[in-house]
C-alpha positions in Angstrom: -142.0 36.3 -14.2 -138.6 35.4 -15.5 -137.5 31.7 -15.6 -135.0 32.4 -12.8 -137.6 33.9 -10.5 -140.0 31.0 -11.2 -137.3 28.5 -10.2 -136.5 30.5 -7.1 -140.2 30.6 -6.1 -140.5 26.9 -6.6 -137.4 26.3 -4.5 -138.9 28.4 -1.7 -142.2 26.5 -1.8 -140.3 23.2 -1.8 -138.4 24.2 1.3 -141.5 25.2 3.1 -143.1 21.9 2.1 -140.2 19.9 3.4 -140.3 21.8 6.7 -144.0 21.3 7.0 -143.7 17.6 6.2 -140.9 17.3 8.8 -143.0 19.0 11.5 -145.9 16.7 10.7 -143.6 13.6 10.9 -142.4 14.8 14.2 -145.8 15.2 15.7 -146.2 11.5 16.4 -144.0 8.4 16.7 -144.6 4.7 17.2 -143.7 2.5 20.2 -144.3 -1.2 20.4 -145.7 -2.0 23.8 -145.7 -5.1 26.0 -148.6 -6.6 24.0 -146.6 -6.3 20.8 -149.0 -3.6 19.6 -147.5 -0.6 17.7 -148.9 2.4 19.6 -148.9 5.9 18.0 -147.9 8.4 20.6 -147.2 12.2 20.5 -143.6 13.1 19.8 -143.8 15.6 22.7 -145.3 14.1 25.8 -146.2 16.4 28.7 -149.1 14.8 30.5 -149.1 11.2 31.5 -151.5 9.0 33.6 -149.9 5.9 35.1 -151.5 2.7 36.4 -149.1 0.6 38.4 -147.8 -0.2 41.9 -144.7 1.9 41.4 -142.6 0.5 38.5 -143.9 3.0 35.9 -143.6 5.9 38.3 -140.2 4.8 39.6 -138.8 4.3 36.1 -140.1 7.7 35.0 -138.4 9.2 38.0 -135.1 7.6 37.1 -135.5 8.9 33.5 -136.2 12.4 34.8 -139.8 12.3 33.6 -141.9 11.9 36.8 -143.0 15.6 36.8 -145.1 14.7 33.7 -147.4 12.4 35.7 -150.7 14.2 36.1 -152.8 11.4 37.8 -152.4 7.9 39.0 -154.6 4.8 38.7 -153.3 3.1 41.9 -153.0 4.2 45.4 -149.7 2.4 45.7 -147.6 5.3 44.5 -149.3 7.6 47.0 -149.8 5.4 50.1 -148.0 6.1 53.3 -148.3 3.4 56.0 -147.6 3.1 59.8 -147.5 0.1 62.0 -147.6 -0.7 65.8 -146.8 -4.2 67.0 -146.7 -5.2 70.7 -144.1 -7.8 71.6 -142.7 -9.3 74.8 -139.8 -6.8 74.6 -141.9 -3.7 74.0 -143.7 -2.0 71.2 -142.4 -1.9 67.6 -143.4 1.1 65.7 -142.9 2.2 62.1 -144.1 5.3 60.2 -143.6 6.7 56.8 -143.6 3.4 54.9 -143.9 4.0 51.2 -142.6 3.3 47.7 -139.2 4.9 47.1 -140.7 7.0 44.3 -143.3 8.4 46.7 -140.5 9.7 48.9 -138.4 10.9 46.0 -141.3 12.6 44.2 -143.6 13.8 47.0 -145.9 15.5 44.4 -147.2 12.1 43.5 -149.0 11.9 46.8 -151.2 14.9 45.9 -152.1 13.9 42.4 -155.7 12.9 41.4 -156.4 9.2 42.1 -158.5 7.9 39.2 -159.5 4.7 40.8 -158.1 1.3 41.5 -156.6 -0.3 38.4 -159.2 -1.1 35.8 -161.9 0.4 38.1 -161.2 3.8 36.7 -163.1 7.1 36.5 -163.0 7.6 32.8 -164.8 11.0 32.9 -162.2 12.3 35.2 -159.5 10.8 33.0 -160.8 12.6 29.9 -161.0 15.9 31.8 -157.3 15.7 32.5 -156.5 15.6 28.8 -153.5 13.4 29.1 -151.1 12.8 26.1 -150.7 9.2 27.1 -151.8 6.5 29.6 -149.4 3.8 30.7 -150.9 0.7 32.2 -149.2 -2.3 33.7 -151.1 -5.6 33.2 -150.8 -8.3 35.9 -150.1 -5.5 38.3 -151.9 -3.7 41.1 -155.7 -4.3 40.5 -155.1 -4.9 36.8 -155.5 -8.5 35.6 -153.8 -10.2 32.7 -154.4 -9.2 29.0 -156.9 -12.0 28.7 -159.1 -10.6 31.4 -162.3 -8.9 30.2 -161.9 -5.9 32.6 -158.4 -5.2 31.3 -159.5 -5.3 27.7 -162.6 -3.2 28.4 -160.5 -0.5 30.2 -157.9 -0.3 27.3 -160.7 0.0 24.7 -162.5 2.6 26.7 -159.4 4.8 27.0 -158.6 4.3 23.3 -162.2 5.4 22.6 -161.4 8.7 24.3 -158.7 9.0 21.7 -156.0 8.7 24.3 -153.0 6.5 23.4 -152.5 3.5 25.7 -149.1 1.9 26.2 -149.5 -1.5 28.0 -146.7 -3.2 29.9 -146.9 -6.9 31.0 -145.4 -7.7 34.4 -143.5 -10.9 35.0 -146.6 -12.7 36.4 -148.4 -12.3 33.0 -146.5 -15.4 31.8 -146.8 -19.1 32.5 -143.4 -19.0 34.0 -142.4 -15.8 35.9 -139.5 -14.1 34.1 -137.5 -11.2 35.5 -136.5 -10.3 31.9 -140.0 -9.0 31.5 -139.2 -6.3 34.1 -136.3 -5.2 31.9 -138.6 -5.2 28.9 -141.0 -2.9 30.8 -138.2 -0.5 31.6 -137.0 -0.4 28.0 -140.5 0.3 26.7 -140.8 3.2 29.1 -137.4 4.4 27.9 -138.6 4.4 24.3 -141.8 6.3 25.2 -139.7 9.2 26.5 -136.7 8.9 24.1 -134.5 7.8 27.0 -133.4 4.4 25.7 -129.8 4.6 26.8 -130.7 5.5 30.4 -133.4 2.8 30.5 -131.0 0.2 29.2 -128.5 1.2 31.9 -131.2 0.8 34.6 -132.4 -2.6 33.3 -128.8 -3.9 33.1 -128.0 -2.8 36.6 -131.0 -4.5 38.1 -130.2 -7.7 36.2 -126.6 -7.6 37.4 -127.7 -7.6 41.0 -129.8 -10.8 40.6 -127.1 -12.3 38.5 -124.7 -12.0 41.5 -127.1 -14.3 43.5 -127.7 -16.7 40.6 -124.0 -17.2 40.0 -123.1 -17.8 43.7 -125.8 -20.5 44.1 -126.3 -22.2 40.8 -124.1 -25.2 41.6 -125.6 -26.1 45.0 -126.7 -29.7 44.8 -130.3 -30.6 45.7 -129.1 -32.3 48.9 -127.7 -29.1 50.2 -130.4 -26.7 49.2 -131.9 -24.8 52.1 -135.7 -24.5 52.6 -137.2 -21.1 52.7 -140.8 -20.1 53.6 -142.3 -16.8 52.5 -144.6 -16.1 55.4 -147.2 -13.3 55.8 -147.9 -12.7 59.4 -151.4 -11.3 58.5 -153.6 -10.2 61.4 -156.6 -11.3 59.2 -155.2 -14.8 59.1 -154.9 -14.9 62.9 -158.5 -13.6 63.3 -159.5 -16.5 61.1 -157.8 -18.9 63.4 -154.6 -19.4 61.4 -151.0 -18.4 62.0 -150.4 -16.6 58.7 -150.2 -16.8 54.9 -147.7 -18.6 52.7 -146.6 -18.3 49.1 -147.0 -21.4 46.9 -144.8 -22.8 44.1 -146.8 -20.9 41.5 -145.9 -17.5 42.9 -143.1 -15.2 41.8 -141.6 -15.3 45.3 -141.2 -19.1 44.8 -139.5 -18.3 41.5 -137.1 -16.1 43.4 -136.4 -18.9 45.9 -136.0 -21.8 43.5 -134.8 -20.4 40.2 -132.5 -17.5 41.3 -131.5 -18.3 44.9 -131.5 -22.1 44.2 -133.1 -22.9 47.5 -136.4 -24.8 48.1 -139.8 -23.3 48.8 -140.8 -25.0 52.0 -144.5 -24.9 51.0 -144.9 -27.3 48.2 -148.5 -26.6 47.2 -149.8 -23.7 45.1 -151.7 -20.5 45.9 -151.5 -18.2 48.9 -153.4 -20.1 51.7 -153.6 -19.4 55.4 -151.9 -22.1 57.4 -152.1 -23.1 61.1 -149.4 -22.9 63.7 -149.2 -26.7 63.5 -148.6 -26.6 59.8 -145.9 -24.0 60.2 -144.1 -26.1 62.8 -144.4 -29.1 60.5 -142.7 -27.2 57.6 -139.9 -26.1 60.0 -138.0 -24.2 57.2 -134.3 -23.4 57.5 -135.2 -19.7 57.0 -138.4 -17.6 57.0 -138.8 -14.4 55.0 -141.7 -12.2 56.0 -143.6 -10.2 53.4 -146.1 -7.4 53.6 -149.4 -9.1 54.5 -152.2 -6.8 55.7 -149.5 -4.7 57.0 -145.7 -4.8 57.4 -144.0 -7.4 59.6 -140.4 -7.0 60.9 -138.4 -10.1 62.0 -138.9 -9.2 65.7 -142.6 -9.8 65.4 -142.0 -13.5 64.8 -139.3 -13.7 67.5 -141.2 -12.0 70.3 -144.9 -11.2 69.6 -147.1 -13.0 72.2 -149.2 -14.6 69.4 -146.1 -16.3 67.9 -144.7 -17.8 71.1 -146.3 -21.1 70.1 -143.9 -21.4 67.1 -140.8 -20.6 69.0 -139.4 -24.1 68.4 -139.0 -23.3 64.7 -135.4 -23.7 63.6 -135.5 -20.4 61.8 -136.6 -18.6 65.0 -134.1 -20.4 67.2 -131.3 -19.7 64.7 -132.3 -16.1 64.1 -132.8 -16.7 60.4 -136.0 -14.7 60.1 -135.7 -11.9 57.5 -138.2 -9.4 56.1 -138.8 -8.1 52.6 -139.2 -4.4 52.0 -142.5 -2.7 52.6 -144.7 -3.1 49.6 -148.2 -2.0 48.4 -149.6 -5.0 46.4 -147.5 -8.0 45.8 -146.4 -6.9 42.3 -142.7 -6.3 41.7 -141.1 -2.9 41.2 -137.6 -1.6 40.6 -136.7 -2.9 44.1 -137.1 -6.6 43.1 -133.3 -7.2 43.5 -133.7 -6.4 47.2 -136.2 -9.2 47.6 -133.8 -11.6 45.9 -130.8 -10.5 48.0 -132.8 -10.8 51.3 -133.9 -14.3 50.4 -130.4 -15.2 49.4 -129.0 -13.9 52.7 -131.6 -15.8 54.6 -131.1 -19.1 52.7 -127.3 -19.0 52.5 -125.8 -16.8 55.2 -122.3 -18.2 54.7 -122.2 -17.8 51.0 -123.3 -14.2 51.3 -121.4 -13.3 54.5 -119.3 -10.8 52.6 -122.3 -8.8 51.6 -123.4 -6.4 54.4 -127.1 -5.8 53.7 -127.1 -2.3 54.9 -124.2 -1.2 52.8 -125.5 -3.2 49.8 -128.9 -1.3 50.1 -127.1 2.0 50.2 -125.2 1.2 47.1 -128.4 -0.1 45.4 -130.5 3.0 46.0 -127.6 5.2 45.0 -127.1 3.3 41.7 -130.8 3.1 40.9 -132.0 6.6 41.8 -128.8 8.6 41.6 -129.1 9.8 45.2 -126.6 10.6 47.9 -125.8 8.6 51.1 -128.3 10.5 53.2 -131.2 9.9 50.8 -130.2 6.3 50.3 -130.4 5.8 54.1 -133.8 7.5 54.1 -135.0 5.1 51.5 -133.9 2.2 53.7 -136.2 3.6 56.4 -139.2 4.3 54.0 -138.9 0.6 53.0 -138.7 -0.4 56.7 -135.5 -2.2 56.2 -134.0 -0.7 59.4 -133.9 -4.1 61.0 -130.7 -4.8 59.0 -129.1 -1.5 59.9 -126.2 -1.8 62.4 -126.9 0.0 65.6 
C-alpha cells in the first residue's frame, strides 16, 4: 500500500473513532440533583417514573415531557375528588377536584400506581424498565433525606441500575424557602435539556409571590392582621373538636408571616385539633380553609349547622373566610403562588383590592400552563376555586 493510501486509511479510521467516541459521550450525561449528588442519566430519556404530589408531573407537562411518564408513585397526580356539604342554605356539591396536571394530561390517571411514596412495588418498577426515577423528598409520603425509608428506597432503586434524581421540597429545610421550589424546577429542566423553559417558569412563579411581598413588607407589627389556616376536618369533629390548625413551624405559617407579612393566629407548633372555644378565643381577622380530610369552601364555615356555634368570629361576620385550592397532600406544587395570593387577599383586602382573584387566576393558569381562557377557567373549577368567580 502506498504511503498516500496508508494515510488515507488512517484518516478514515480516525474519523470513525471520533464519531464512535462522540456517540459514546452522548449516551449519558450528568445532572446534579437536590442532594448535591451528580447523577448519571441517559442522554435520551423516554421512560420516567415520578414520585410526587404533582410538582414533578406538572413541571414535566410545562416542559412538554409529560408523555414520557410511564408510572407514578403517588396517587395525587391521579386522584379525582368529590364533596357534598349540607348547609343551612342548601347543599354544596363539587366534583372533578384534581391537580391541574391530571386535568391537562388525563393519561396520568390511567398509568400504573407503584405505591405510596417510599412504600413502592420495586418488582413492578423494574418490569417497567424506566430510564429514570424522579423522587421528591419531603413530599407526598416521602420523608426527608435523613429518614431511613427514603434512603432505603433510593438505594433499592439504584440497585436495580435505574438512575434516581432526588428533589428536596421547601419543607426539607429548617426554614421553609420557596427558592427551593425554583431549584426543583430548574433540576427537572436540566434533566430534559429544557433549562430555558424551566427558568422562565421558576421566574414567573417567583414574580407572583414577589408582588405580595413588596406590597406588604413595610406593614408595622401593630397593623399586621391575624390569619388562621383552618382545616374543617370531619375527623376532627368526630373527635369532639372544631377542626385543625397550622402552627408556626408549617410552610403555611411561612406564607403568612414571611411573605404576606401578617400574623399566624395560632402561636404554637404542629397541626393540632382545636375546640370551638379555642377557635373563638383566637378570633382571627381572617380565616383561610385548607384541604383537610376533604375540601372545604368558605360557605361551609358561614352556614354549615355544625359551625353555627362559631358565628361570632370576626372573620365570619366580616365575610373574610377564604379557601385554598383543592390539594392532595399538603406539599406544595406549581400552584403555590395561588395560596400566597389567597392568604394576602384575606389578610389585606384593601391593599389587594385592585387584584380580582378570578381574573388573576385565569392569567396565572394561562402563564404557567400556556392554555387558553376556556381551559384556564376549567382549571379554576378543578381546583374548586369557583367560590371566587363572579356570578
